[in-house]
N, C-alpha and C positions, 0 to 999 in steps of 0.2 A: 420555323426554326429547324436547323439541321439536327439529325439525331446524334446520339453520343458517339457513334462510330465515324461520324463525318466531321467532327470538330477539328478545324485546322485554322492557321492564321488567316487564310483567305476568307473562310466561312465566317470567322469572328468579325473580320473587318466588314464584311457585307452586313452582318447583323447590326454592327455599330452604325453603319451607314443608314440602315433602315430606321434605327432608333432616332437618329438625327433628322431624317426625313419626316418621321412622324411628329417630331417636336416642332418642325418648321410650321406645321399647321397652327400651332399656338404661339409661335415665336414672337409675333408682334407684342403680345401681352407679356410673355415671359421675359423677353428682352427689355421691354419698357420697365418692368419691375426691377430687373437685375441692374439696369443702369442707375436707377434711383438708389439702390443699395450701394453701388460702386461710388456714386457721387458723395454718399454719406460716409465713405471709408470702410464699407463692409463688403463681404462676398455673399453670393447667393447661388444655390445649385438646386436643380430639380433632383428629387431623391426618391428612393424606395419604390413603392408600388407604381408610381407614375412612370419611372424609368422601365420597370419590369413590363408594364402594360404597353409602353411605347415600343419595346423590343418585340412584343407579341402582336403588334399592330392593332391594339385595342385601347389606345389612350382615350379616356373619356373626358368629362367636364371637371373631374376632381384632380387638382394639381397639388402635389406636396413639395414644399421647398425646405431647405435647411440653410442656416446662416450662422455666422459668428457674431451677429448682432444680438444683444440681449433683448428680452421681450419689450421693454419700454422704448428701446431704440426702434424696434420693429414697428411698434405702434406709431411712432412719429413719422416713419417713412411711409407706411401703408395707408394711414388715415386720409391724407389728402388725395390719394390715388384711387382707393376702392370705393365701390358704391355702398357697401355696408361692411362693418367690422364688428367682430364679437370677441370677447375675452374669456369665454368659458374655460378654455384650457390653459390660460396664461400661467397658472400655478405650476404647470408642467412644461412651461416654456413654449407654448403654442398659441399663436394668434391666428384667428380665422377671418376670412374676408370673402366678399362676393364681388365679381366684376363682370359686367356685360361687355362682350367683345365680338367683333366680326372675326370668325374663324373660317378661312376658305371662302365658301360662297354662302355661309349661313351665319345668322346671329345666334350666339350662345351665351349662356350665363355660367360662368366658371366659379366653382367653389374652391377656394384657395386656403391652404394652411401653411404657415411659415413657422418652423420650429428651430429654436436655438440649438446649436451643437450641444449634445448632452450625453451623460451616462446616468444610468439609474439602476438601482438594486433594491430588493426587498430585504427588510430585516426579517428574521426568522418567524416573528409573530405578527408582522404588519400586513395589512391588506392593501396598503398604498405604497407606491414607489417613492423612494427618496431621490429627488432630482438634484443633480449637480451639473453645471455647464462645462462644456469642453471648449477647446481653442482651435481644433482642426477638424476637417471633414473626415480624415482617416480615423480619428478618435471616435467620431460620431458613428461612422459606418460599422466599426467593430462591435458596437453594442446593439446592432439591429438583429432582428430575430433570425432571418435566414439569408443566405448569400444572395439569393435572387432578389431580395429586398435591400441589399447592401451595395447597390450601385448608384452612381450619381452622374449628372451631367452639369459641369460647372458653366455658369452663364455670366456674361453673354457670349463668351468665346466658344461655348459648346464643346468643352473638353470632357471626354469620357473617363470616369473614375471608377475602377473596379479592382480594389486591392484583394478581394477574397475569392476571385474566380466565379462570381455570380453568373457571368455570361456563359461559362462552360456548363454550369449546373442548369441554367435555363435551357441550353441546347439539349442537355441530357434529360430534361424534365424531372429533376430530382431536387428534393429539399434537404439542404445541409445548413448547419449553423456556422457563422463566421469564425467563432472560437470553438471550444469544445461544447457539445450539447449540455453537458452537466453545468458548466459555467453559465450558459445562456438561460437554462431553465431555472437555475438558482436565482439569477437576477430577476426573472419574471416568470413564474410558473405557468401563467396563462399561455405562454408561447407553446406549451405542449398541446393545448387545444387549438392554437393557431396552426400548428402543423397539420392536424386533422382537417381543419377548415380549408387551408390552402390546397391540400390534397384533393378535397372535394370540389373546390372552385376551379382549380387549374388542371385537374386530372393528372397530377404529378405523383411520383413515388417518393416515399420518405426514406432517406438513407438509413441503412441498417443500424449504424451507431446511434442515430437519433431515436430510432424505435427502441433500442435497448435502454437509452437514458429515460425515455418516456415511461417504460415499464418500471424502472428502478425508482423514479422520482414522482410517480403518480400522486402519492400522498401529499406532496407539496402544494397540490391544487387546493387543499383545505384552507390556505391562508388568503385565497383570492375571493373577492366579494361575489355574491350570487348574481349581482347585476352584470358584472363583466363576463362571468361564465355564460349567463343567459344570452348576452349579445353575441358571443362567439358561436353558441349553439344555433342561434337563429341564422347567422350567416352561413353556417354549414348546411342547415336544413334547406335554405333557399338557393343553394348552389345547384349546379348542373349534375353533380354526381354525389349526392348525400350518402348513398350506400358506402362509398369508399371511405368517407370520413367517419361514419358511424362504426363501421367495422374496425377501423383503427382505434377508436375510443374504447371499444369493447376488448380488442385484443391486447391493448397495452394496460388495461385496468383503469384507465381514466374515467370510463363510464360509471364505475362504482362511486365516483365522487360527483358525477353530473346527473346521471339518469340510471341509477342502479336497477330500475325495473327492466331495462333493456337487456343487459346480460343475463338476468334471471330467466328470460324466455328461452335460452339455449337448452335448458334442461327439460323443457316441456314438449309434449307431443300434441298436435292439433287433432281433435277427435274426428274432424271431417277429412283431414288430409294427412293421414298417418305417415306418408312418405316424407313429410317435411316437419322439422321442428318449428315451434311457433316463432322463434327468432328469425329464421329464414323466411317464413311466411310473411312476417311483418315487413321485412325489407322489400319483398316483392309487392306487397300491398301499397307501400309508399311509392314505389316506382310506377305502379299502375295508376295510382291516384294522380301522380305528376303528369302522366300521359293524357289525363282528362282535363287538365287545367286549360282554361280558355283565355284568360287575361293575364298571363304571367304567373310567376310563383305565388302560391297561396299558403301563407304560414299556418292559418287555421286548419286548412285541409291536411297539410303535411303533418302537423302535430297530431291531429286526430288519427291519421293513418298509422303514425309511429306508435301511438299509445293505445290503440283500440283494443288490444288483447292483453294489456298488462295485468288484468285481473285474473288471468288464467292460473298462474302459479298458486294463488291463494284459494282457488276454488276447485282445484283438481281432485277428483275422486275416482278410485278404481272400482268399477262396477263388477257384480258377480259374473256377468257374461264375458268379462275380459276387456270390455271397452273402458275408455277413459272419458269422464265427463267433466265439464266446466260450467255447471249450472249457475246462472246469474252472474257470470263473470263480467258482463257488461255493466251491471250495477256496482259491483265491487271496483271494477276498473275506473268507472266515472269518479268514484270517491278518491281512489289513488291518484288519478290524473289531477284532480283539484288540489290535493295535498302537495304533489310534486311541483306543479306549476306555480303554486303559491310560494313554495320554498325558493323557487327560482325568480321570484319577484315579477312574474308576468302580471299584466293588467287584469283587473277584475273581469272586464268584458271578455278578454281572450280566454281566461280560465273558465268562465261560464260557457262560452261557445264550444270550446274543445271538449269539456266534460260532458256537455249535452250530446255532442256527436258520438262520443264513446258510449254513452248510455243508450243511444238509439240505434247503434249500428247493427244490431241483430233483429230489430223490429220487423224488417222485411220478411224474415224467414217464417213468420207466422202467415204470410200471404200464400205460401204453398203453391197450389196449382190453380189459384185464381178464385178461392172461395171468400175472399174478403168482402164484407158488406160495404155499402156506401158509408155506413156509420164508421166502420174501421178506417176507411180511406180518409174520411174527414178528420178523425182523431190523429191519424198519421201526419196529415198536413198541419193540423193545429199544434201538435207537439213539436214538430220540426220548426215551425214558424219561419223566420228569415233564413234559417240554416237548411231549408229543404234542398236547394240546389247542391250544396256541399254533401248533404246526406245521400243524395242520389249518387254522387261520384264515389263517396266512401263505400257505399254498399256494393256498387258495381266492382270496385277495386278489390273487395274482400272475397274474391273468388280466385283461388290459385290452383285449383285442381288441374291435373294433367289429363283428366277424362274429358275429352272434347265434347262428348254428347251431354255430359252433366253440366259443363260450363255453358253450352248453348241453351240448355233447358233453363238454367238460372237466368241467363240473359233475356230469354223470351219472357220469362215470368216477370222480370222487372220492367221490361218493355210494356207488358200488360198493365202493371201497376201505374206506370207513368201515364199511360193512355187513360186509365180510369181517373187519375188525378186531373188530367187536362180536361176531360169531359165534364167532371164535376165543377172544376174551376169556371168553365164557361157558363154552366147552369146556375151556380150558386155563389160565385165570388168567394171561393174558399180562402183566398189570401187574407180576407178580412172577416173571418167567421166571428159572429157575435150574436147574442140573443136577438129575438125579433122585437123585444121591447128594451128601451134603455132605462137607466136608473130613475130619471125624472118621470117617465111614464109609469114605472112600477109604483112609485110613491103616490102619483095622482090616482091611479086605479084603485090602490089599496087604502088610500086615505091615511098614509103614514108619513112620518118625517124621516130624515136621514138616520141610519143606524144599522146594526148587524143584520136585521131582517131584510133590508134592501139587497145587501150582498148575497145573502142566502137565496133570495128569490132570483137574482141575476144568475147565480150559479146553476140553479135548477133549470131555468130557461135555456141556458147555454148547453146543458146536457141534452135537453130535448132537441135543440137545434142540431147538435152533433149526431144524435141518434136517428132523427127523422127528416132532417133537412129543413128548409125554410117553411114557416107557417105564415098564413095571412094574419092580419091584426085580430080579427074576430076569434080565430082559433088560439092565438097567443094569449089574448085576454082571458079566454075560458080556461086555458091551462093554468094561468097564473092564479085565477080565483080558486080553482080546484086545489091547487097546492096550498094556498093561504088558509082555506077552510080546514085542511088536514092539520095545519100547524096549530090552529086554534082549538081543535077538538081534544 
């Protein structure tokens, strides 16, 4: 896209041409669908994010359309054409569909949404929008969140529709609202979070008047459901520039209604890195964790990086020697993480994993200069379980010192720990640490039936396994009998 200083009719015409060229890749599918709507007496246009992404040269498999047809009419048109149809969003005027198609030189599966022209607004106490249908595309576009999402391409004639200057704003990489931001955010307060999310996803700036409205209206976010807030937060965190979005949430006060633990970190000082506050340290850790991702964005890792130090404000102590300490902040932080993520309606599995990573993120620092015993290494692996790979990344990311010598020493120490883990894994199958006798063998050897004693014996043998490594059967049986004799005495 041209920059803001280069916007001119010729440049805009070129951008429109690029959008149409990008659309030609999917035009057989889009045109086919548009003709079906036309034959039924309705209009159809590609709209919103699909047009924005086409202009940016990144149109994917998700296509959003808008129409003057009512949802039941849309269903009649699209059912015979699509491979699959779903009505999950039909109460809000949206019909979803899936269509396999040949796009260029490859076979693609397109995810399609067709939404009836609409306008929606929140009542002051409602968490759900009240939907009413409109009769023109102009009426539909004015109710969209940002001008860069308020452009359309009417099909099948491919007429570009941009009544609010979205193309100019796309060229300038700025987020504005079609009407006043106050009206837009009053209609749907979640749009304030979407501003932060799009800033993070697209690396755009948010217009000053939009930022002012976000600050003034942050409290309106209280009427939005936790699920919708969580979904926007996830999209922000999984974007290419989450720091940008998170800082906007904090600076506008929106974070107080989403993740109040984050702005609370601005007031604290990290005891190891006194030149940075914990807030800035946290953003750096997040970015460093992202740099270690191997298979695309990892929500579990990114949440753990973002939340790993949230226990520090509650554990801050001023020591007599002038130092500031945060003893056990990882334990407190794990509990706070569980509480916050539960409030945001995250799945039990994700809450468990992120909380566990927060709890374990300092464990490595007991490794020091390499004095960990094999027993300690086994316990580290056992406690991390399937999160071990993420724990490695989080721990390595949690070093933001500017002292290159210190950073290199920490890196070497962790290299050493990973080598120890690798060696023991080869020798002892650490990934599946279990006692040398199973429950059935314990019952057979002791001559007892199922009950608490079997679990206690199993736990005792597991501790021996962690402490001493594998035992042969004879030694394991002897250790079990010795333990049992002590229980009976």
